[in-house]
ZADO-1210 file (C-alpha; in nm, 4 decimals, padded with zeros to 6 digits):
<atoms>
<atom x="-19.6465" y="-10.9877" z="08.4057" code="LYS" pos="1"/>
<atom x="-19.2649" y="-11.0825" z="08.3765" code="ILE" pos="2"/>
<atom x="-19.2730" y="-11.3402" z="08.0851" code="SER" pos="3"/>
<atom x="-19.1295" y="-11.1816" z="07.8010" code="GLY" pos="4"/>
<atom x="-19.2120" y="-11.0386" z="07.4588" code="ALA" pos="5"/>
<atom x="-19.4825" y="-11.3099" z="07.3859" code="VAL" pos="6"/>
<atom x="-19.5620" y="-11.4492" z="07.6918" code="GLY" pos="7"/>
<atom x="-19.3548" y="-11.7552" z="07.6569" code="ALA" pos="8"/>
<atom x="-19.0731" y="-11.6984" z="07.8956" code="TYR" pos="9"/>
<atom x="-18.8057" y="-11.7011" z="07.5844" code="GLY" pos="10"/>
<atom x="-18.5381" y="-11.5227" z="07.7752" code="ASN" pos="11"/>
<atom x="-18.6439" y="-11.5337" z="08.1529" code="ILE" pos="12"/>
<atom x="-18.7123" y="-11.8066" z="08.3982" code="ASP" pos="13"/>
<atom x="-19.0415" y="-11.7997" z="08.5377" code="PRO" pos="14"/>
<atom x="-18.9304" y="-11.8377" z="08.9048" code="ARG" pos="15"/>
<atom x="-18.7836" y="-11.4672" z="08.8514" code="ILE" pos="16"/>
<atom x="-19.1625" y="-11.3525" z="08.7625" code="GLU" pos="17"/>
<atom x="-19.2982" y="-11.5589" z="09.0686" code="LYS" pos="18"/>
<atom x="-19.0543" y="-11.4274" z="09.3279" code="ILE" pos="19"/>
<atom x="-19.0742" y="-11.0493" z="09.1882" code="ALA" pos="20"/>
<atom x="-19.4733" y="-11.0738" z="09.2104" code="CYS" pos="21"/>
<atom x="-19.4406" y="-11.2390" z="09.5627" code="ARG" pos="22"/>
<atom x="-19.2479" y="-10.9165" z="09.6721" code="LYS" pos="23"/>
<atom x="-19.4794" y="-10.6921" z="09.5365" code="LEU" pos="24"/>
<atom x="-19.7622" y="-10.8806" z="09.6588" code="GLY" pos="25"/>
<atom x="-19.8986" y="-10.9621" z="09.3620" code="LEU" pos="26"/>
<atom x="-19.9956" y="-11.3113" z="09.1792" code="LYS" pos="27"/>
<atom x="-19.8450" y="-11.4364" z="08.8661" code="VAL" pos="28"/>
<atom x="-20.0865" y="-11.4418" z="08.5495" code="ALA" pos="29"/>
<atom x="-20.1945" y="-11.7703" z="08.4559" code="PRO" pos="30"/>
<atom x="-20.1153" y="-11.6921" z="08.0922" code="ILE" pos="31"/>
<atom x="-20.0273" y="-11.3511" z="07.8977" code="SER" pos="32"/>
<atom x="-19.8948" y="-11.2588" z="07.5683" code="THR" pos="33"/>
<atom x="-19.6797" y="-10.9414" z="07.5621" code="GLN" pos="34"/>
<atom x="-19.9228" y="-10.7977" z="07.7896" code="VAL" pos="35"/>
<atom x="-20.1966" y="-10.9142" z="08.0408" code="ASN" pos="36"/>
<atom x="-20.5471" y="-10.9949" z="07.8985" code="SER" pos="37"/>
<atom x="-20.7285" y="-10.6610" z="07.9187" code="ARG" pos="38"/>
<atom x="-21.0356" y="-10.8293" z="08.0285" code="ASP" pos="39"/>
<atom x="-20.9217" y="-10.7544" z="08.3841" code="ARG" pos="40"/>
<atom x="-20.8985" y="-10.4065" z="08.2858" code="TYR" pos="41"/>
<atom x="-21.2444" y="-10.4325" z="08.1692" code="ALA" pos="42"/>
<atom x="-21.3884" y="-10.5509" z="08.4991" code="GLU" pos="43"/>
<atom x="-21.1924" y="-10.2817" z="08.6745" code="PHE" pos="44"/>
<atom x="-21.3753" y="-10.0052" z="08.4824" code="ILE" pos="45"/>
<atom x="-21.6962" y="-10.1871" z="08.5177" code="TRP" pos="46"/>
<atom x="-21.6707" y="-10.1803" z="08.9021" code="ALA" pos="47"/>
<atom x="-21.5982" y="-09.8149" z="08.8918" code="ILE" pos="48"/>
<atom x="-21.9232" y="-09.7490" z="08.6361" code="ALA" pos="49"/>
<atom x="-22.1046" y="-09.9681" z="08.8472" code="MET" pos="50"/>
<atom x="-22.0020" y="-09.7412" z="09.1683" code="THR" pos="51"/>
<atom x="-22.0512" y="-09.4335" z="08.9611" code="ALA" pos="52"/>
<atom x="-22.4268" y="-09.5463" z="08.8456" code="THR" pos="53"/>
<atom x="-22.4944" y="-09.6206" z="09.2219" code="SER" pos="54"/>
<atom x="-22.3978" y="-09.2766" z="09.3180" code="LEU" pos="55"/>
<atom x="-22.6041" y="-09.1494" z="09.0419" code="GLU" pos="56"/>
<atom x="-22.9011" y="-09.3219" z="09.1755" code="LYS" pos="57"/>
<atom x="-22.8616" y="-09.1394" z="09.4884" code="PHE" pos="58"/>
<atom x="-22.8241" y="-08.8010" z="09.3075" code="ALA" pos="59"/>
<atom x="-23.1194" y="-08.8419" z="09.0961" code="LEU" pos="60"/>
<atom x="-23.3495" y="-08.9278" z="09.3846" code="GLU" pos="61"/>
<atom x="-23.2583" y="-08.6139" z="09.5286" code="LEU" pos="62"/>
<atom x="-23.2936" y="-08.4151" z="09.2301" code="ARG" pos="63"/>
<atom x="-23.6152" y="-08.5901" z="09.2172" code="HIS" pos="64"/>
<atom x="-23.7025" y="-08.4699" z="09.6074" code="LEU" pos="65"/>
<atom x="-23.5805" y="-08.1066" z="09.5657" code="GLN" pos="66"/>
<atom x="-23.8691" y="-08.0580" z="09.2708" code="ARG" pos="67"/>
<atom x="-24.0891" y="-07.7545" z="09.3575" code="THR" pos="68"/>
<atom x="-24.3819" y="-07.9618" z="09.4154" code="GLU" pos="69"/>
<atom x="-24.2002" y="-08.2132" z="09.6595" code="LEU" pos="70"/>
<atom x="-23.9365" y="-08.0315" z="09.8301" code="ARG" pos="71"/>
<atom x="-23.9161" y="-08.3139" z="10.0566" code="GLU" pos="72"/>
<atom x="-23.5178" y="-08.2548" z="10.0762" code="ALA" pos="73"/>
<atom x="-23.2360" y="-08.0258" z="09.8932" code="GLU" pos="74"/>
<atom x="-22.8642" y="-07.9738" z="09.8715" code="GLU" pos="75"/>
<atom x="-22.7540" y="-07.7157" z="10.1036" code="GLY" pos="76"/>
<atom x="-22.7367" y="-07.3650" z="09.9629" code="PHE" pos="77"/>
<atom x="-22.4577" y="-07.1126" z="10.0900" code="GLY" pos="78"/>
<atom x="-22.4931" y="-06.7319" z="10.1134" code="SER" pos="79"/>
<atom x="-22.4527" y="-06.5691" z="09.8008" code="GLY" pos="80"/>
<atom x="-22.4331" y="-06.9026" z="09.6013" code="GLN" pos="81"/>
<atom x="-22.6339" y="-06.8587" z="09.2645" code="THR" pos="82"/>
<atom x="-22.8887" y="-07.1180" z="09.1373" code="GLY" pos="83"/>
<atom x="-22.9556" y="-06.9514" z="08.7936" code="SER" pos="84"/>
<atom x="-22.8359" y="-06.6390" z="08.6326" code="SER" pos="85"/>
<atom x="-23.1308" y="-06.5530" z="08.4966" code="ALA" pos="86"/>
<atom x="-23.3801" y="-06.6618" z="08.7821" code="MET" pos="87"/>
<atom x="-23.2516" y="-06.5620" z="09.1375" code="PRO" pos="88"/>
<atom x="-23.4947" y="-06.7457" z="09.3398" code="HIS" pos="89"/>
<atom x="-23.3780" y="-07.0953" z="09.2095" code="LYS" pos="90"/>
<atom x="-23.1740" y="-07.3530" z="09.4019" code="LYS" pos="91"/>
<atom x="-23.0509" y="-07.5910" z="09.1634" code="ASN" pos="92"/>
<atom x="-22.9117" y="-07.9383" z="09.2748" code="PRO" pos="93"/>
<atom x="-22.6098" y="-07.8429" z="09.0958" code="ILE" pos="94"/>
<atom x="-22.3904" y="-08.1306" z="09.2757" code="SER" pos="95"/>
<atom x="-22.6415" y="-08.3876" z="09.1998" code="ALA" pos="96"/>
<atom x="-22.6386" y="-08.2857" z="08.8785" code="GLU" pos="97"/>
<atom x="-22.2840" y="-08.3194" z="08.7871" code="ASN" pos="98"/>
<atom x="-22.3039" y="-08.6881" z="08.9749" code="ILE" pos="99"/>
<atom x="-22.5330" y="-08.7697" z="08.7018" code="CYS" pos="100"/>
<atom x="-22.3452" y="-08.6483" z="08.4311" code="GLY" pos="101"/>
<atom x="-22.0271" y="-08.7591" z="08.5020" code="LEU" pos="102"/>
<atom x="-22.1624" y="-09.1105" z="08.5835" code="ALA" pos="103"/>
<atom x="-22.2558" y="-09.1077" z="08.2019" code="ARG" pos="104"/>
<atom x="-21.8765" y="-09.0469" z="08.1388" code="VAL" pos="105"/>
<atom x="-21.7871" y="-09.3579" z="08.3396" code="MET" pos="106"/>
<atom x="-22.0338" y="-09.5800" z="08.1673" code="ARG" pos="107"/>
<atom x="-21.9057" y="-09.4679" z="07.8129" code="SER" pos="108"/>
<atom x="-21.5710" y="-09.5348" z="07.9279" code="ASN" pos="109"/>
<atom x="-21.6804" y="-09.8941" z="07.9972" code="LEU" pos="110"/>
<atom x="-21.7528" y="-09.9407" z="07.6281" code="MET" pos="111"/>
<atom x="-21.3902" y="-09.8405" z="07.5352" code="ALA" pos="112"/>
<atom x="-21.2647" y="-10.0982" z="07.7910" code="ALA" pos="113"/>
<atom x="-21.4671" y="-10.3656" z="07.6576" code="LEU" pos="114"/>
<atom x="-21.3513" y="-10.2822" z="07.3224" code="GLU" pos="115"/>
<atom x="-20.9842" y="-10.3077" z="07.4154" code="ASN" pos="116"/>
<atom x="-21.0159" y="-10.6838" z="07.5346" code="VAL" pos="117"/>
<atom x="-20.9806" y="-10.8279" z="07.1691" code="PRO" pos="118"/>
<atom x="-20.5842" y="-10.7437" z="07.0594" code="LEU" pos="119"/>
<atom x="-20.4490" y="-10.8472" z="06.7617" code="TRP" pos="120"/>
<atom x="-20.2319" y="-11.1874" z="06.7772" code="HIS" pos="121"/>
<atom x="-19.9696" y="-11.1362" z="07.0759" code="GLU" pos="122"/>
<atom x="-20.0656" y="-10.7950" z="07.0914" code="ARG" pos="123"/>
<atom x="-20.1262" y="-10.4557" z="06.8991" code="ASP" pos="124"/>
<atom x="-20.1184" y="-10.1042" z="07.0883" code="ILE" pos="125"/>
<atom x="-20.4828" y="-10.0123" z="07.0085" code="SER" pos="126"/>
<atom x="-20.5620" y="-10.0236" z="07.3835" code="HIS" pos="127"/>
<atom x="-20.3014" y="-09.8273" z="07.5050" code="SER" pos="128"/>
<atom x="-20.4197" y="-09.5071" z="07.3567" code="SER" pos="129"/>
<atom x="-20.7707" y="-09.5745" z="07.4916" code="ALA" pos="130"/>
<atom x="-20.6471" y="-09.6500" z="07.8650" code="GLU" pos="131"/>
<atom x="-20.4011" y="-09.3532" z="07.8972" code="ARG" pos="132"/>
<atom x="-20.7345" y="-09.1548" z="07.8993" code="VAL" pos="133"/>
<atom x="-21.0007" y="-09.3940" z="08.0528" code="ILE" pos="134"/>
<atom x="-20.8011" y="-09.5165" z="08.3383" code="LEU" pos="135"/>
<atom x="-20.7269" y="-09.1727" z="08.4889" code="PRO" pos="136"/>
<atom x="-21.0279" y="-09.0164" z="08.4096" code="ASP" pos="137"/>
<atom x="-21.2415" y="-09.3079" z="08.5623" code="CYS" pos="138"/>
<atom x="-21.0264" y="-09.3330" z="08.8873" code="THR" pos="139"/>
<atom x="-20.9856" y="-08.9433" z="08.9353" code="ILE" pos="140"/>
<atom x="-21.3642" y="-08.9004" z="08.8216" code="GLY" pos="141"/>
<atom x="-21.5003" y="-09.1830" z="09.0791" code="LEU" pos="142"/>
<atom x="-21.3167" y="-09.0041" z="09.3431" code="HIS" pos="143"/>
<atom x="-21.4748" y="-08.6632" z="09.2451" code="TYR" pos="144"/>
<atom x="-21.8166" y="-08.8033" z="09.2698" code="LEU" pos="145"/>
<atom x="-21.7466" y="-08.9633" z="09.5860" code="LEU" pos="146"/>
<atom x="-21.6519" y="-08.6311" z="09.7370" code="VAL" pos="147"/>
<atom x="-21.9395" y="-08.4567" z="09.5816" code="ARG" pos="148"/>
<atom x="-22.1781" y="-08.6949" z="09.7235" code="LEU" pos="149"/>
<atom x="-22.0250" y="-08.6809" z="10.0854" code="THR" pos="150"/>
<atom x="-22.0351" y="-08.3160" z="10.0486" code="GLY" pos="151"/>
<atom x="-22.4280" y="-08.3423" z="09.9584" code="ILE" pos="152"/>
<atom x="-22.4908" y="-08.5573" z="10.2372" code="LEU" pos="153"/>
<atom x="-22.3156" y="-08.3391" z="10.4807" code="LYS" pos="154"/>
<atom x="-22.5162" y="-08.0317" z="10.4178" code="LYS" pos="155"/>
<atom x="-22.8241" y="-08.2423" z="10.3108" code="LEU" pos="156"/>
<atom x="-23.1562" y="-08.0258" z="10.4256" code="VAL" pos="157"/>
<atom x="-23.4575" y="-08.2296" z="10.5067" code="VAL" pos="158"/>
<atom x="-23.8068" y="-08.0972" z="10.5064" code="TYR" pos="159"/>
<atom x="-24.0377" y="-08.3463" z="10.7461" code="PRO" pos="160"/>
<atom x="-24.3650" y="-08.1397" z="10.6919" code="GLU" pos="161"/>
<atom x="-24.3411" y="-08.1876" z="10.3535" code="ASN" pos="162"/>
<atom x="-24.2697" y="-08.5560" z="10.3746" code="LEU" pos="163"/>
<atom x="-24.5864" y="-08.5674" z="10.5653" code="GLU" pos="164"/>
<atom x="-24.7715" y="-08.3533" z="10.3398" code="LYS" pos="165"/>
<atom x="-24.7018" y="-08.5845" z="10.0498" code="ASN" pos="166"/>
<atom x="-24.7942" y="-08.8837" z="10.2098" code="ILE" pos="167"/>
<atom x="-25.1270" y="-08.7353" z="10.2847" code="ASN" pos="168"/>
<atom x="-25.1807" y="-08.6404" z="09.9423" code="LEU" pos="169"/>
<atom x="-25.4066" y="-08.9505" z="09.8588" code="THR" pos="170"/>
<atom x="-25.5711" y="-08.8842" z="10.1675" code="ARG" pos="171"/>
<atom x="-25.5010" y="-09.2467" z="10.3127" code="GLY" pos="172"/>
<atom x="-25.4747" y="-09.4592" z="10.0059" code="LEU" pos="173"/>
<atom x="-25.1321" y="-09.5546" z="10.1105" code="TRP" pos="174"/>
<atom x="-25.2926" y="-09.8057" z="10.3466" code="ALA" pos="175"/>
<atom x="-25.4862" y="-09.9983" z="10.0923" code="SER" pos="176"/>
<atom x="-25.2262" y="-10.2786" z="10.0803" code="GLY" pos="177"/>
<atom x="-25.2547" y="-10.3490" z="10.4380" code="ARG" pos="178"/>
<atom x="-25.6331" y="-10.3290" z="10.4204" code="LEU" pos="179"/>
<atom x="-25.6251" y="-10.5951" z="10.1430" code="LEU" pos="180"/>
<atom x="-25.4109" y="-10.8301" z="10.3506" code="LEU" pos="181"/>
<atom x="-25.6232" y="-10.8056" z="10.6367" code="MET" pos="182"/>
<atom x="-25.9461" y="-10.8344" z="10.4544" code="LEU" pos="183"/>
<atom x="-25.7875" y="-11.1508" z="10.2777" code="THR" pos="184"/>
<atom x="-25.7269" y="-11.2994" z="10.5922" code="ASP" pos="185"/>
<atom x="-26.1183" y="-11.2610" z="10.6943" code="LYS" pos="186"/>
<atom x="-26.2599" y="-11.3740" z="10.3545" code="LEU" pos="187"/>
<atom x="-26.0077" y="-11.6183" z="10.2784" code="GLY" pos="188"/>
<atom x="-26.0295" y="-11.5016" z="09.9354" code="SER" pos="189"/>
<atom x="-25.7900" y="-11.2318" z="09.7714" code="ARG" pos="190"/>
<atom x="-25.9807" y="-11.2000" z="09.4653" code="GLU" pos="191"/>
<atom x="-26.3001" y="-11.0872" z="09.6652" code="LYS" pos="192"/>
<atom x="-26.0976" y="-10.8757" z="09.8949" code="ALA" pos="193"/>
<atom x="-25.9379" y="-10.6834" z="09.6227" code="TYR" pos="194"/>
<atom x="-26.2620" y="-10.6056" z="09.4647" code="ARG" pos="195"/>
<atom x="-26.3867" y="-10.4679" z="09.8074" code="ILE" pos="196"/>
<atom x="-26.0975" y="-10.2495" z="09.8788" code="VAL" pos="197"/>
<atom x="-26.0536" y="-10.1363" z="09.5064" code="GLN" pos="198"/>
<atom x="-26.4342" y="-10.0364" z="09.5196" code="LYS" pos="199"/>
<atom x="-26.3589" y="-09.8082" z="09.8296" code="ALA" pos="200"/>
<atom x="-26.0211" y="-09.7108" z="09.7037" code="ALA" pos="201"/>
<atom x="-26.1498" y="-09.5826" z="09.3604" code="HIS" pos="202"/>
<atom x="-26.4419" y="-09.3782" z="09.5228" code="LYS" pos="203"/>
<atom x="-26.2053" y="-09.1897" z="09.7459" code="SER" pos="204"/>
<atom x="-26.0000" y="-09.1384" z="09.4378" code="TRP" pos="205"/>
<atom x="-26.2179" y="-09.0181" z="09.2024" code="ASN" pos="206"/>
<atom x="-26.4187" y="-08.8099" z="09.4442" code="GLU" pos="207"/>
<atom x="-26.1297" y="-08.6615" z="09.6465" code="GLY" pos="208"/>
<atom x="-26.2561" y="-08.8109" z="09.9502" code="THR" pos="209"/>
<atom x="-26.0861" y="-08.9538" z="10.2735" code="ASP" pos="210"/>
<atom x="-26.0244" y="-09.3375" z="10.2196" code="PHE" pos="211"/>
<atom x="-26.0529" y="-09.3992" z="10.5865" code="LYS" pos="212"/>
<atom x="-26.4022" y="-09.2319" z="10.5889" code="ALA" pos="213"/>
<atom x="-26.4918" y="-09.4402" z="10.3015" code="GLU" pos="214"/>
<atom x="-26.4159" y="-09.7506" z="10.4675" code="ILE" pos="215"/>
<atom x="-26.5940" y="-09.6640" z="10.7822" code="GLN" pos="216"/>
<atom x="-26.9063" y="-09.5901" z="10.5771" code="ALA" pos="217"/>
<atom x="-26.8902" y="-09.9180" z="10.3744" code="ASP" pos="218"/>
<atom x="-27.1080" y="-10.1584" z="10.5096" code="HIS" pos="219"/>
<atom x="-26.9678" y="-10.4345" z="10.3616" code="GLU" pos="220"/>
<atom x="-26.5982" y="-10.3715" z="10.5031" code="LEU" pos="221"/>
<atom x="-26.7265" y="-10.2852" z="10.8643" code="LYS" pos="222"/>
<atom x="-26.8682" y="-10.6349" z="10.8866" code="LYS" pos="223"/>
<atom x="-26.4871" y="-10.7653" z="10.8679" code="TYR" pos="224"/>
<atom x="-26.2663" y="-10.4635" z="11.0005" code="ILE" pos="225"/>
<atom x="-26.3409" y="-10.3553" z="11.3695" code="SER" pos="226"/>
<atom x="-26.2582" y="-09.9882" z="11.4676" code="PRO" pos="227"/>
<atom x="-25.9443" y="-10.0881" z="11.6431" code="GLU" pos="228"/>
<atom x="-25.8101" y="-10.2892" z="11.3229" code="GLN" pos="229"/>
<atom x="-25.8963" y="-09.9783" z="11.1241" code="LEU" pos="230"/>
<atom x="-25.6672" y="-09.7722" z="11.3139" code="GLU" pos="231"/>
<atom x="-25.3813" y="-10.0187" z="11.3289" code="LYS" pos="232"/>
<atom x="-25.4063" y="-10.0104" z="10.9345" code="ILE" pos="233"/>
<atom x="-25.3680" y="-09.6386" z="10.9355" code="PHE" pos="234"/>
<atom x="-25.0875" y="-09.6226" z="11.1887" code="ASP" pos="235"/>
<atom x="-24.7890" y="-09.4796" z="10.9782" code="VAL" pos="236"/>
<atom x="-24.5574" y="-09.5991" z="11.2734" code="GLY" pos="237"/>
<atom x="-24.6358" y="-09.9563" z="11.2131" code="SER" pos="238"/>
<atom x="-24.4838" y="-09.9296" z="10.8710" code="TYR" pos="239"/>
<atom x="-24.1433" y="-09.7926" z="11.0003" code="LEU" pos="240"/>
<atom x="-24.1103" y="-10.0375" z="11.3097" code="LYS" pos="241"/>
<atom x="-23.8449" y="-10.2030" z="11.1055" code="HIS" pos="242"/>
<atom x="-23.6327" y="-09.9101" z="10.9753" code="THR" pos="243"/>
<atom x="-23.3721" y="-09.9207" z="11.2293" code="SER" pos="244"/>
<atom x="-23.2843" y="-10.2608" z="11.1391" code="MET" pos="245"/>
<atom x="-23.2261" y="-10.1812" z="10.8048" code="ILE" pos="246"/>
<atom x="-23.0238" y="-09.8877" z="10.9010" code="PHE" pos="247"/>
<atom x="-22.7987" y="-10.1321" z="11.0987" code="LYS" pos="248"/>
<atom x="-22.7755" y="-10.3998" z="10.8167" code="ARG" pos="249"/>
<atom x="-22.6627" y="-10.1686" z="10.5603" code="VAL" pos="250"/>
<atom x="-22.4517" y="-09.9149" z="10.7772" code="PHE" pos="251"/>
<atom x="-22.2925" y="-10.1919" z="11.0165" code="LYS" pos="252"/>
</atoms>
């Protein structure tokens, strides 16, 4: 932006601005006052806040997975590292917690960036003091979050045996959706199929029995679902057959 004190090119030829911007690989702002509109800065901070929030989403999930009763994955823990000064056994997800906390700061800075958009007349300097804080904080902060999450992923510890154990906590109830779809095809009525599956599922849930065994013992279900089809319904691998495609699509 090289358009004079109020953006009207009172003392400079607009061509000078165009030449200077071209040399710097920039575009000329279509309109400006003493400064460029702060909405573009707000969009920049918004992008940072959204990126930080996405990083927080990963970090928050890891914190859940590291809970004692789940323990499907956890941050790497170095020799001699302290988790809690009062409880020596603890391994806290400190990096993930840091990411979640700082992501809140990124989002709070977005509020200041939005407040900077409306300025008095051609310009006041109320935005300047805020930008001197939020711009370096957000850019440096986001870099820090990216470095921390990268470190987490490099040292991430995964417990496959706990993944399998947690899947089986419901004793096969995770397969109720596929059973519903197959039974709907057989009966031609989703409502009727839903009632039949729900009855068996609730019996399994309330009595702590195996869902697959309940299906095998249900005379009505046995009329529509063959033993071969039942095995297919409870085949965990069939639920994961497209995961490689998803990974390739995401990490291409």
